[in-house]
C-alpha positions in Angstrom: 116.3 210.3 122.6 113.1 211.4 120.9 114.6 214.8 120.1 117.2 213.2 117.9 114.7 211.5 115.5 114.6 213.2 112.1 111.1 214.8 112.4 111.8 216.2 115.9 115.3 217.3 115.1 114.2 219.3 112.1 111.2 220.7 113.9 113.2 221.9 116.8 115.8 223.4 114.5 113.1 225.4 112.7 112.0 226.8 116.1 115.5 227.6 117.1 116.2 229.3 113.8 113.3 231.7 114.3 114.1 232.4 117.9 117.8 233.2 117.2 116.9 235.3 114.2 114.5 237.5 116.2 116.6 237.6 119.4 119.1 240.2 118.2 116.7 242.9 117.0 114.5 242.3 120.0 117.2 242.5 122.7 119.0 245.5 121.0 115.6 247.2 120.5 114.9 247.0 124.2 118.3 248.4 125.1 118.8 251.0 122.4 116.4 253.7 121.1 117.8 253.7 117.6 118.2 250.1 116.3 119.1 251.1 112.7 122.7 252.4 113.2 125.8 250.4 112.5 126.5 249.9 116.2 123.0 248.6 116.8 123.3 246.3 113.8 126.6 245.0 115.0 125.3 244.3 118.5 122.2 242.7 117.1 124.3 240.4 114.9 126.6 239.5 117.8 123.6 238.8 120.0 122.2 236.4 117.3 125.5 234.5 117.3 125.6 234.2 121.1 122.0 233.2 121.4 122.5 230.6 118.7 125.5 229.0 120.5 123.5 228.9 123.7 120.4 227.4 122.1 122.3 224.8 120.1 124.2 223.8 123.2 121.0 223.6 125.3 119.2 221.5 122.7 122.1 219.1 122.4 122.7 218.9 126.1 119.2 218.7 127.5 117.0 217.5 124.7 119.3 215.2 122.7 121.9 214.2 125.3 124.5 214.8 122.5 128.1 215.8 122.8 129.0 219.3 121.7 131.9 217.9 119.7 129.3 216.6 117.2 128.7 220.0 115.7 132.3 219.9 114.5 133.1 223.5 115.6 136.8 222.6 115.9 139.6 225.2 116.4 142.7 224.6 114.4 144.7 226.1 111.5 142.9 223.8 109.1 139.6 225.3 110.3 141.0 228.8 109.3 142.0 227.6 105.9 138.6 225.8 105.4 136.8 229.0 106.4 138.8 231.1 104.0 138.4 228.6 101.2 134.6 228.7 101.8 134.5 232.5 101.7 136.3 232.4 98.3 133.9 229.7 97.0 130.8 231.6 98.0 132.0 235.0 96.8 133.2 233.7 93.5 129.8 232.0 92.9 128.0 235.2 93.5 130.3 237.4 91.5 130.4 235.0 88.6 126.7 234.8 88.4 126.3 238.6 88.5 129.0 239.1 85.9 127.1 236.7 83.6 123.9 238.6 84.2 125.6 241.9 83.2 127.3 240.3 80.2 123.9 239.1 79.0 122.5 242.6 79.4 120.0 241.4 82.0 121.1 244.0 84.5 123.9 246.4 85.1 126.4 247.2 87.9 125.6 249.8 90.5 128.6 252.2 90.7 130.3 251.6 93.9 130.6 255.3 94.8 126.8 255.5 94.9 126.4 253.0 97.7 129.7 252.0 99.3 131.6 255.3 99.4 130.3 256.3 102.8 130.7 252.8 104.2 134.3 252.3 103.2 135.7 253.3 106.6 133.4 250.7 108.2 133.7 248.0 105.5 135.2 245.2 107.7 132.5 245.7 110.2 129.8 245.9 107.5 131.0 242.6 106.1 131.2 241.0 109.5 127.5 241.7 110.3 126.0 239.2 107.8 128.5 236.6 109.0 127.5 237.0 112.7 123.8 237.6 111.9 123.3 234.8 109.4 126.2 232.7 108.2 127.7 231.5 111.5 124.5 231.0 113.6 122.6 229.3 110.7 125.5 227.0 109.8 126.1 226.1 113.4 122.4 225.1 113.6 121.9 223.3 110.3 125.3 222.1 109.1 126.5 221.6 112.7 123.8 220.3 114.9 121.1 219.1 112.4 123.6 217.5 110.0 125.2 215.6 112.9 121.9 214.5 114.4 120.4 213.2 111.1 123.7 211.5 110.1 123.3 209.1 113.0 119.9 207.8 111.6 119.8 208.5 107.8 121.9 207.8 104.8 124.3 210.6 103.8 122.5 211.5 100.6 119.2 211.8 102.4 120.8 214.0 105.1 122.2 216.3 102.4 118.9 216.7 100.6 116.9 217.2 103.9 119.3 219.7 105.4 119.6 221.7 102.2 115.9 221.4 101.3 114.4 222.5 104.7 116.9 225.3 104.9 115.9 226.6 101.5 112.2 226.2 102.2 112.4 228.3 105.3 113.4 231.3 103.1 109.7 231.5 102.0 109.5 233.9 105.0 112.4 236.0 103.7 112.0 237.0 100.1 115.0 239.4 99.8 113.3 241.9 97.5 111.5 239.3 95.3 108.2 240.7 94.0 106.6 238.3 91.5 105.7 234.7 92.2 108.5 233.5 89.9 111.1 235.6 91.8 109.9 234.3 95.1 110.2 230.7 93.9 113.6 231.4 92.5 114.7 233.0 95.8 113.8 229.7 97.6 115.7 227.8 94.9 118.7 230.0 95.4 118.6 229.5 99.2 118.3 225.8 98.7 121.3 225.8 96.3 123.2 227.8 99.0 122.2 225.1 101.5 123.4 222.4 99.2 126.8 224.1 98.8 127.2 224.5 102.5 126.0 221.0 103.3 128.5 219.4 100.8 131.2 221.6 102.3 130.4 220.3 105.7 130.2 216.7 104.5 133.5 216.7 102.7 135.6 218.9 105.0 134.3 217.1 108.2 133.8 220.4 110.0 131.4 223.3 110.0 133.9 226.0 109.1 133.9 225.7 105.4 130.1 225.8 105.4 130.3 229.0 107.4 132.8 230.4 104.9 130.6 229.5 101.9 127.6 231.1 103.5 129.6 234.2 104.6 131.2 234.5 101.2 127.8 234.5 99.6 126.7 237.5 101.6 130.0 239.3 101.2 129.8 238.8 97.4 126.3 240.2 97.4 127.4 243.3 99.3 130.6 244.0 97.4 129.1 243.6 93.9 125.8 245.4 93.7 123.7 245.2 90.6 120.5 246.9 89.4 117.1 245.4 90.3 116.4 244.7 86.6 116.5 241.0 85.8 116.4 240.0 89.5 114.8 236.6 88.7 117.6 235.9 86.1 120.2 236.9 88.7 118.7 234.5 91.2 118.7 231.6 88.7 122.3 232.3 87.7 123.4 232.4 91.4 121.5 229.1 92.1 123.3 227.5 89.2 126.7 228.8 90.3 126.1 227.5 93.8 125.2 224.1 92.6 128.3 224.1 90.5 130.3 225.1 93.5 128.9 222.2 95.5 129.9 219.8 92.7 133.4 221.3 92.5 133.9 220.9 96.3 132.7 217.3 96.1 135.0 216.5 93.2 138.0 218.1 94.8 137.6 216.1 98.0 136.9 212.9 96.1 140.1 213.4 94.1 142.3 213.9 97.2 144.5 210.8 97.8 143.4 208.7 100.8 146.0 208.7 103.5 146.3 205.6 105.6 146.9 206.4 109.3 150.6 206.2 110.3 151.1 203.5 113.0 152.5 204.8 116.2 155.5 202.8 117.4 155.2 201.1 120.7 158.4 201.1 122.9 160.1 197.8 122.6 158.4 196.8 119.3 159.5 197.3 115.7 157.1 198.7 113.0 
């Protein structure tokens, strides 16, 4: 199918990413007068996830004639542990980078009571919003659909570079508070490093859940450990380095795991 060739697959994914990102605020904005409250943000994030599932399914079913199983959105206990491990990896990378920035006197912590005190009763919901709004839908699209599609036609190393690179480059449209040209470039580098860590997690775990966890853990770490805006560029550089290191650690851990040969299943009447 033409839609499964690398240029078309990536181009379609870019369109889908923008459609799903704007779907939540648009739909909630049409249904609710105030789109800034916690309820509106939650509904918007949930809408983005649902639209993402529908769009990825439609692209695979009608454009690529691909099985849904290829996105590797498997449901099992191992998926739960992979997701939790990913959250830990992403959060630790962010917290470590910020701690280094503070230790180097590049910035300082924001006292939690100045920002999080009023949000404590709604903290689980506040942490779920970035997962539903960004982590899950973006990972389903890029590390689920696009990774699977490109893997059928390109070498693994090329797939990893392409998926991480395009994902990072798209963040030129989302600068996250970057002001100077250097900060904007570092923001893209950090997004690319996040894409690399998520792609390696998808490649080594064989499913999309660890990638969702890494992406979600990254945003959770950002929200739980707030720092001053001073030294923003340095913080981005440190986070990018921490994410690349995280990708390397995930790769090494899975490489070090002993390879288990499949256990033969006895056939009645035969000896094994």
